[in-house]
N, C-alpha and C positions, 0 to 999 in steps of 0.2 A: 730345780730353782726356790724351790720352797726352804730346801736343804742348804747349800751353800750360797757362797756371795756372785758363782755366777759360772758362766760353759763357754768353750770352744766350740763354735759352729763350725766344721770345717769338713763340710759336703763338697763332692767334687766341684771343678768347674763348669756352669751353665745348669747346674741342678736346683735352682731357684734359692739360694740363701737369703738374699734379698726378702723376697715373700714369707719363707718361714719369719723371719725377723720382723718384718712388718706385723706378719701376725701376733706374736709375743706383745712387739709394742701397743697394738691394741690392746690385749688382755689388761698390759697395764693402766694406761688410760680410763679407760671403763671400769679398773676394780674398784673405785672408789666413786659416788654419788656427785660430788665435785673434780669433774676431767681433773686428770694430773696431765705434765709436758713431759716428753720422752724426750731426749736427746740424742741426736743418731751422728759418731763423729767420723766424716770421711776423708778422704782424699781429694785435692780439690778437681783431680781431672775425671772424676765419677759422680760428683756432687748433683749435677742435674740429673743425672741419669734415676739417683733417687727419688727425687722429686715427679720425674714422669714418672717413675715404676709406683709411686705411692700411687697417683691417677689412676693408674689402669687396676691396680688392687681394691683397692676403695671402690671404684665401679663395678669392677666385676664381684667382689665380695662382701659387700659390708650393706645392711640393712639401708635403705634410703632414711631411714627415719636417724640413724645415728647421725650425727652431727661431728664426727671429729676433723678439724682441718691440719693441713700441712700447710709451713710457711711455702708462698707462691714461687722462691726463687729461693736456690741454698743461701745459706749465710755467711759469708766471704769476709766478714770483719769481726774482730772482737768489740766493736760499737752495738754493730748490727746484733752478734748475741744476746747483749747486755738490754739492749731496746725491745728484742722477742722476748726475754724473760720477765719486763717489767709490763708486758701490757695487762691490761685489764681483764679478768676470768672473762666475760662475753666476749671478748675479739681477740682473744689470743690462740695461736695456733697453738695444737698439742703436740704436733711431731717437726721438733726442730732440726733441718739438715745442715750440719756447721762445719766447714772444713777445717781439714788439722792449721790449718794455715789459720784461719780466725783465732786460735787461739796461742798461738805461736810466733804471730807477726802484733806491731805495732797498732799502738794508737793514731790514726793520721786526723781525726773530724776537729773540724774548724770551731764547730760551738764548743767542742768541751775542751779545747784550747782557752777561748774566751772562758769558759766558765771557772778555769786555771786562773787566768787573771784577775778575772775579778773576786773570786777567792782572796787572791794574793791582794787586795788593795782594800780588804775587808776590815774595818775596826780601825785602820791608820790613819794619822792625821793625815790630813790634806787629801781625803779621799777621792774627791768628786775632782781635783786637780789631778790626779796619778790617773781616775778614770776618763778626765777629758785627753790625756795625752796617750792614752791607748788607743782611743778610737782616731786622733786624730792622724794616727801611721797607720789606720787601718785602710788604706789607699792600693788600689789596683793589685795586681799579681804577687810584686816586689814589695808590698808591704809587710805589716807584722804577722798578720792572718794572710795566708797566700788564698783568698777565699772571693771571689770577686761579687758573690753575694755580699758580704762582709762590708758598707762601705761604713762611712765616719758616724753619716746621721743614724745608720740603722745599730752601729754598735753600741752609740749613745742611751739609746731608748733601750735596748736591751740590757745592759751594764745597769740602767737605773731602776729593773724588776728582777727580781730572781731567777733564778735559773728553772723554777719549777712552773716559770709563766710562761717563760718564753714560747712556746711551741702557740699560744694566744697571740702574744705579744706581736710573734713574726706573720702571725695570718691578719692584723690588723692593719700593722705599717705596709704590707706588701699584696694582701688580697690572696697569698698564696698560703696552702695549709702543708704544714710539714707530713710526714707520716706518719710521726710518733714526736714524742719528746724528743728533743735535739739533746737534753744530756737525760740520760737514764738516771734514773734513781740510783740504783748503784752506786753512779758517781758520783750523785751528787751528797751520798754519804758520805764516800770515804776521802772527799776533801778536807774534812776538818784533821785528819791523820796525815795528812801528808806536809813532810817540812818544805814550805816555800820561801825560804829566805833569798835564795838564791835569784830566784825569778823575782823577788821583790826588788833587789837589788838593781836588777835590768830595768826596771821600770822606772825606776829612779832615776837610771840614766839618762832613758828615753829625753831628748831634746824639747823643749818649747817651741823654738822655730827648726826651719832646713838650714840646716847647716852645711859645710863640705862633707864631713864626715857620718852622715845619716846611712848611706850605703851601708857602710861598715857596721853600723851600731844597728841597723834592722838585722842585720844577718846577724852578728852575734848574739842578740835579743831570740831570734828566728831558734838559732841551735839552742841556748838555753833553755826555751820554752818547750823543744824536742825533746829536753832528756827530763823537764821534768812530768811533760807527756808520758814519759814511756814507767816512771816511777809510778804513776798514778794508775798506770794498767797492771802493774806486777800488784800492786797493793789493792784493787780490785779483785785480781785472780785469785787473790789467797785469803782477802778477808770475806765476800761476800756471804753470807749466810743463805744459803741454796739448800733445798729438800727436794729430791725427785725421785720417781719409784725405779727408774732403768737409762743408764746409757748403753748404745749400742755403738762399735767399735768396728769400722772395715777395716781389712788388708791390717787385720790387728801384728802381724808378725813383723809389722814396725814398731812397735815395743820393746822388741828383744833387747834392744842396748838400752841400758839403765840412762846414760846420760845423754841422749840426741832430746831435745826439746818438748816433743811429743809424750817422750817417755817421763820427763821432770813433773809433767802434768800429775800427776799419777802419785809421785814419790810425798812424803808426810810433808803435810806443813812447814813444819820447824827444821827442812832440812838447811833451806834457802831461801832468799828474796824471793824467786820466781820459780820456785815449787810446791808444788801442791792444789793445783787450783781447780782439779777437780776430787782432792780427796774430800771422803766425811760426805758428799752431797747425795751419792746413791743409793738406791738399798739393793742393786743387783747389776752386775754389766754382762754383755752377753758380747763375744770377740768371736771376730769372723774372718777365717783364712781359709781362702783353699788347699794351702801348701801347707800345714802343719807341721808336718815331717821334713821340709827342707830344712825346718833347724835343728839343732843338736840338740839333745836334749838339757843341756844347761839353759839353753835358749828358750826352750820351750817353759821351762820352769819360770824363767824370767818375765815372760810374757804372762803366763797363769799367777804370778805375783802381784802383777798389777792389779788385781783385784781385791791385794789388800785397801785398797782406794773408798768401797764401800764403806758406807754407814755398818757401825757395829753388830755383830750378830748376837743374837740369843745368849744370854748366860749359858755357861753349863757348855759349849760349843770349841770343840778342842781348835787350838790357835791355825789360823788358816799354814803359818810356817810349819806347824810339825805335820799336817797332812801335806804339801808338800816337799818336807822334805823325805816320807815313806814313799810320795811318789818318786821322786829323784831318785831314790834307793832301787826301784824296782827297775826305773831306766836306764842306770847306768848299768844294773847285773846282765840287763838284755844287750845295750850298749859294747859291753867289755864281750860276750857271747858273740854279738854279731860281728866285730872286730876279726874276734881268732875265728870263725869263720870266713871270711874275707879273706884274710891272710893264707889260709889254707887251702881256699877252693881255687887262689891263685896258684897255689904249684901242680894244679891237674892239669895234664898233657890233652891235648883235643882227643887225640888217639884211646884215651882212656877214657873219656866223657862217657861211651855206650856205655860203661858198668852200671850209672845211675838210673838207666832208663827204667830200671827193676827197684829203684828205691823209694821206700815209705818210712815212716818215721817209727815203726815196729820193728822193722825188719833187720837184722845184722847183714853187712858187709861182705862181697861174694870171697869164699874164701882163698880165690884166688888172686886178691886183691893186694894191690903195693902197698908200702907203709902209708904214702902219701894221698892212696884213695882211703884207708879205714880212717886216717886222721881226718879226712875231709869229710866224710861219712858221720863219724860220731860228734863233730863240731857242730854239723848240720842238724842232728837231734837234740845237742844239747842247746842249741840256739833257737829252737823252735820251743823246747821248753821255759826257756826264759824268757820269750816273746810272748810264752801265753798268759804268762804271770804278770808283762808287763802291760797284758791287754785288758787285765782282768782292774790294774791300778788306773787306767787310764779311762777306762766305761764312765767312770760318773763325770770327767771334766772335759770330754772331746767328743762329739757328736760328728759322724763321718758316713755320710752314703754313696755309694759306689754305682755308677749307669753299667748297666750292660753295654760292653764294647760296641760301637756301632764305626769305627772307623777303620779304612782302607789306606796301609803303609806302602805308598810308591817310592821305595828308595833308587839314587843314584840315576842307571841309566832308565828308569821307568818313567823318566817325563819325558822323553823321545816321544816324538810323534811318529815315527819310523816303526813298521809294523815287526820290523826284529829287535827291536828295543830289547835290552838285557835286564832286567834290573837287579840281574844279580852282581854289577858291575858299575862303577860309577860311569860321567863321562868323562869322554878322552881329548883331550887337544890335537885340534886340527892339524897339519904341518902348516897352514898360512899363517898361524897366530902361535906358533910353537915358539919362538924367539925369543920375547917377555918373559916367557915363561925358567925356559931354562935360564936366564941373565937372574932371575930374580932369585932362582934356587941358589945359583951360584953366591949371589951376593947376600944370600944367608947365609951359606957355609962359611963366608969371610967374616959375617959378624958375628957366626958362633965364635971362631976365633979369637975374635977382639972380644968374647966374652960375653955378647950380648944374650940375657935371659931368656929371650923370645923370639919366637920365628916372626918378627915384624913383619920382613914382606911378605911372607905367605899370609896373610891376612885379607889383606887388598886386594891382591891380585887371582884369588881365588874365587872374591865377589864381580870385580869388573876390572875393566883397567882405569875406569873415571872415579874409583874409590883409591886404587892405590893411587894414583896420581895426587890424590888429593892428601892422601896420608907421606905419602913423601915432600908436601909444599911446607913452605915457612910459615901458611898461615897461622894463626893463634887458635883456632878453633879445633879443636879433635871430629872428624868425618865422624859422629856417630851421633845417635838422637836417645839422649835421656829425659826423664822429665824433670822439669825444672824443681817440682814439690819432692821428688823423690830422696830423703834426706841418706838415705841406707842401701840404695841402688848399689847390686853388684853384680857387674859382667867382666867374662875374663877378659873382654878385649877394653876395656875404660883404660885410659894409660895408654894406649899404643903409638907412639908416633914414630917416623925416623927422624935419625937426629944428623940435622943436616949439615956438610962439612966436607973438610977434604979428605974423609976416610974411603979405604978401597972399596970398602961395601956404598958409600954413595955414589964412586964414580958408574957402578952398575946401575942405579939409580937414574942418573943423568943419559945413559944409553936407553935405557927402555923409552925415558922420558921422550926423546928423539925419533924413537920407532914410532910412538903412539901420538905425536904432536907432527914432526915435520917427517917422518918416514911412512904416511900417506896408507899406514894398517888402519883396515876399517874397526874399529870399538866395538860394534853391535856383533861382530862375528866369535867376541869371547862365548867360548863353550857354554857359560853356565848361562850368560845373558839370551842367549840364542836360543837355547833351550827351553829355555822360562818363556821366551815372547814368542818360540814356534807353538807349544802347550797352551799359552794363552790366548792365542791368537784361534787354535782349533775351536777351545771353549767355546770363544765368542761366535765362531762359526754355528757352533751348535745350540747359541741362544742360551750359552750356561753362566751365569754371572762366576768369578772367580777373584778368589784375595792371594794378593802375594806380598811375604810379610820381609822386608828387606831391613839390616842394620845397619847401613850404611847410607845417610844421607843422598851422597854421589851416586851409591847404585841403584838408588830410589828413581831420580832425574833420569838415568839412563834408563831404565827400565820403561818408565812415561814415554820418555821422547822416542824409542824405538819400539814401542807398542803402538803409540800413537800414528808411528811413521808406518807400520806395515798393516794397520787396517785400514788408512786413508790411503795407501798404495792398491790394497785390494779393491776400498771401494770405488775407485776412479778406472783399475782399469778392467771391474766388473759395468760400468756405467759406459765405457768407449764402447766394448763386445757389445751388452742389451739394447744401449741406443743407438745403436750406427753412428756412431762419432768415431773411428778407428784413425790414430794419429791424431787426435785433438787435444791440445793442452789441456791444463786441469780444470782453469777459469772457463773454457765454454764446456766440460763434463759438468761443472756445478753449478753451469746456467740452467742446462737441461735437467736437473735434478730437482732447482729451483720452480721450473715450468710445472712440473708434474706435480710437485706439494702447493702450490699454486691453484692449478687447476682443479686439483682433486679436493684440499683442506684447507684455501682460503672461506673466510667467515661468509663472503657472498658468492663463492661459485656452489653451484647444484651437486659437484658431489659432497662438499661440503654438511649439505641438510642431509644426503642419503646417510653417511654416514656416521654422521653424530646421533642420527635418526637411531641407527643401529644399536651404537652406544648407549643412548638412554634406554632403550629396551633390554640393552643386556645388564645393565648396571641396576636397572629399576627390580629386577628378577632376584638381583644378589644381593641388595643390602633393604632383605624386606624388614633384615631385625634392627635397621635406625629407631633412632625417637621419629615419629611420625612429622613435626616439626621439624626436624633437621633432617629427613630422608631427601627433599627434594635439591635442596643445599649441597648436600654431598654429593650424589647423581653430579649436578651441575660440575664441580670440583673435579671427580675422577674423568668427566668426559672431556674435560680442558686440557687436565694433566695429559692424556691418552692422545688427542688431536697431536700435541705437543711433541710429545712421542714419535706420532706416527709421520710429522713431516721429517723426521729426519733423513738424512741419506741410508745411513746403514740399516736402518730397518727395513726401506725397500727392496737394498739389495739380497739382504738375506730371507727376510719373508713375503717376499710377491715374486709372482713371475712378472719381472721387471719387462717394459717397451718403452716406445713413445705414447702409445695409444693406451695406455695404461687405463680403465675406468674403474670408478669407485667401487663396483659392484668386485671387479676382478682382486682390489686392494681388501676387500672387507672376505673373500674368498681366501686371499693368501695370509692374512694372518689369522682366520681360520685351520690353518694347516694346508691348504693347498700351494705348496711350495717346494723349492729342492730339498730342502731340507726334510722336508714334513711334521713341521714344527710348528700346532698350536699358541697361539699365544692367549688364547682365550680362557684355559684354566688357570693361568696365573694371573689374569687380571679377576679373576673370579674370585680367587682366593684372597685379593689383595683389597676388592669391593666388602668383602665378607670382615675379614679384619678389620678395618676401618669401620663400619657399622657396630661391630662388636666392641671398640674402642671408646673409651671416655671422651667427653668435649674435647677436654686441654689436649691429650695426645692425637685425636683426630685435626686436630687445629694448626698441631706440630708439625706435622707431616705434610696435611695438605701447603702449609705455607713453606714449609719447605722447598716443594715440588714447586711451587706459582708463584713464590717471589713475593710474598705480603708480609715483608720486613723492615716497612715503616718506610722507606726509602727508595726512590727509582734512581738513586747513586749507585754504580758498580763501586766507585771509588773510595766510597765511604766505607766497604767493606773489604780494604784492603788492596793487595796487587792481585794479580793473573792465579792467583790462589782459592780468589773469592768464589764461593761458590754459589754467586748470583752472576744472572746474565743481564746487566744493563736494567736492573728489576723487574724485568722481565718473565722472571722466572728460574729455577735453578740452572745450573747447566748443563747441559745434555750429551757430553762430550764421552764417547764410550769409554776412553781411561783415562781417571783422575787418581790423582796424588796425596796424603797426608802425613805431614809429618810433624817433628815439633816448631818448626816454626810455622806452620799454617794455625789460624788465631784458634781458637777452643771454638767460638761460636761456629766458625765457617765447619769445623771438624764433625762437631753439631748437628748441621744440615747437612753434610755428605754423607755420613754415617746413614741417617735419619732418610735419605734420598735412595744410597743402597740397599736400603731394605723395603723398597719396592720393586714391582715388577721392570721399571723401566730406568735408562741410563744411570750413572755408567753400569758397563757389566764388568771392567776389571776393575777392580781396588788395589794400586799400590801404595801398603802402609807400612810404616816405622814402626819402632817400638812402644811410641807414643801412643798405639792404636790398640798393644797387646793385651791390654788390661781393663777389664771394668765398660765395656763395649760390647753393643749387640748387633752381629752384621749376620746373621743367622737364618734372617726371614725368605731370602732368593738365592741363597747360595748355599753350597755344599760343596767346594773345590778350592784348596788352600793348597798352593806355594810356599816350604820355607828355602825361599832362596839364598837364605843367610841363616846358617845353625846356630847354635851356642851352646856352650860348655855344661851349660845349666839345663836339664831335663824338666826343670817345670817351667820356664820361659818360654820354652816349648809346648806345654801344656796349656800354658796359660793363650799363649796364640791361638793355638788351635780349638780352643774354650771358645773362641768369638765363634763359632760355626757352631759347635756340638752344645744347642743349648734346649732348654725347654719349647716347644713348636717349632723347632728347627725345621727346614725345606728336608732335610734327611730324614727326619722324623716325620713329617706327613708322605713323603715318597715312599717312605718304606725302603730307601736305599742307603748305604755307608756313605761317611763325609771320606773323599777322597784328598789325601794330605802326600805331597809330594815332597821328596828329602833330596836334592840334587845335592851334589858332592863331582867333585873331579878326581878319578880316578889316578893313584898313585902320588897325588900332592897332601899337602896340612892338611885339605878339605877333609880329603878320606876320612884321616885320622880322628879328626874334631867327629864326624859322623860316628863311627866307631866307638870311640872313648863314651860319646853322649848317648850312645843305646845302650851301652855297658851299663853305665851310670842311671839309667832310666830304670835297669831290672832291679838294678840294688840300692835304688833309694827309699824305698822303706822297709829294705831289710837293715841295713846298718841308717839308724838314725842320722840325719844331721850329717852324713858321711860328706867329712871335705871335697870340694870342689876345686882340686888344685890344677893349677898348669903348667906345671912345670915337664921338663921334657921328662926325667925318671917315673911320673907318677902315671902322667898320658899314657908313654912308653907300655908300661903295665896294662892299662884299662884295655888299650888298645887290639892287644892279642889275650885277651882273656876269653876264656870258654864258657859260651851263655850258660846259664844257671838252668837247671831239670825245670820243665813246666810243675811237676812234685812239689819241687822241694820250695817254688815262688806261693806255690798255692797253701801251703802248709806255714809259710813263714806270713803270711798276708794274716792284717790285722781285721779283728771284726769291730768294729767300733757304731752299727748302726743302731737308732732307737726303738726298742722295742714297744 
């Protein structure tokens, strides 16, 4: 960092890149006596995680005497960033976590718009009359400024003072303190350089009295004001004279395309009125991405070229463009050699693969080898030599550490619970549900004859019957789940839809629909749905948590419903047997569970006193590391959260010797390990208590509030629909199965993530792609099911990385992470599995290898012989720091 503009930090998923970047940020903040500001630019979905990670980092690693402030909440707007940069030295935050969209979205602040109106009237004849008209039409939500706070009287008083005085004026007239100056200094300075002639015309056109056309005139005025506001934002971005020591960019692979809005921030300011907002501000840049080699070499160079936005390097430094040209040449040579090897290896027959068992980079090919073997052997040797040169050229620019493998991959039939499950093969389609698959196969054949480029029918039906029906519907939204903030997300299945109409293929779709809707076919018997539900239920019975990733929204819903139903049926049947309620309906059984819970765990019962006494003593022993003044409060919250969990019927069924006269001592004995599974919950609770004691105050409050429902409201409806993570304001929902997808509010996803990382419910999390990056799910879980695969191995790596992180449960227990990869044998699903596995083996070998989805490419990849381990090892790059 002393010698060049910046680096790419590319450690594997889950190895703590965030903490490394924060350490670099702290070193820059403390570099000068007058502490500096560092900006961290992040995707919106992971912004809160950065703030939370700062709390952990600073609490664990910073000397208490070092006062470095991070923003309390991520900055999600341009006006918020300007305000943070404008704060006085004694109160400013030193670490600014800013979302990508804060810099690429529009200014919307009403005070800034009022400042524009004030500037447009300044120095004009009749200025007071114009300002009176502005104030007159600031009424209600449909007025000139759509802000109910800005009434006519208040606007009149604000317009009579300069924008620099508005914070004090506002306090005087409302008695309320604004958190900052409502119009940042950078905006005040930019106003004089803005063309306000169109806005002046709008003000002149405002009527003195209400007339029939006032609604239209106010609408026109608001539109003009919006246009001028965006012009102001562009001017502020490109003219602000900031000097900051460091910019950190998370998920920097999003900078690969030059024309995206985020990339344009790094372009020279002269290119366009919207470019260059980050140019010539920062001394150094750290670019972070876990998958740099998903990019082609040109795209990697493109990402590195964003470093040209830093302030000028010392004289005598070779231009960045020249250094990147040299790197590009090394990358291109390695790419060419790897592509040649890729092609030559594709000519190898499986019968000849054993000849490479003795391969080494210094040995000649066997004398009996065919021409194809000799060619591939030499191509491997050439590729390794070029990779070595590329490694040397990349080393100054990319830092990448790799973790030791601690994953057990369980493909195909390995997900089956049956003792004779064969992982060498995929899941079979049973006779009772085979007809829809046969019809779908025929439909695809017909579609192919009609020129369809993709196996549209194959995608959905391999996932679930629900996803297939959704893909075949006329609804406008695709049944997938991609994040709204992803400008450049690429997935092989994006855009896949059935075309409805009178085609022959559509006739088959309607026939399948009839089977699924009117034919009485049990959709939960879909072979992959059933296998996933069976495995997740078994893990639940064993007291293990599990994450299931499903790409289709409809599949996620089907899995959640089937799992919840399966677990509830098990609980009810167990209740009937163990409570002597054979033949009773569900309401009677549930009432039996409630009687036991109330008798043992209601606040006024003797059982409650005994159980909570045990819990207080237990947690008191294991949170000794907490700050003394916080220790008792933490113990109280841990006890409260644990009792809420113990009241659940799912807990009583699994972890106690349940019967109608169950005592508090028997309950405690059960959760201590005296149950049919022989599972003790105490080690998990101990680990959780210790983690909470070691956490910073903010992190501890976040988790405990998520568990106990201290969200500032007792109205569950205030938090959305049934997906809300709260249960009537009384605490987090403790359903054993929960789901999170793109339609789940960000706040609820964050709470659900926090609760999943505790030893309490939920036990099974059905997650979509929105949960596949930037979050932690590893504290209490080491089982993952990729219900839906992906053509791109980096997508699967990101998902698995949610569980494979520093401090993971697998690391603590000394066990591997079990990664289930089910697929349907003999279908397009199996083809996807084999292709993605082949790509995973070649991904780092042929850098930026295209992820093609056409039949010719995928057919070749599906049948290709796997690379020998010796060649893979020789081709692996070493970019670790020394």
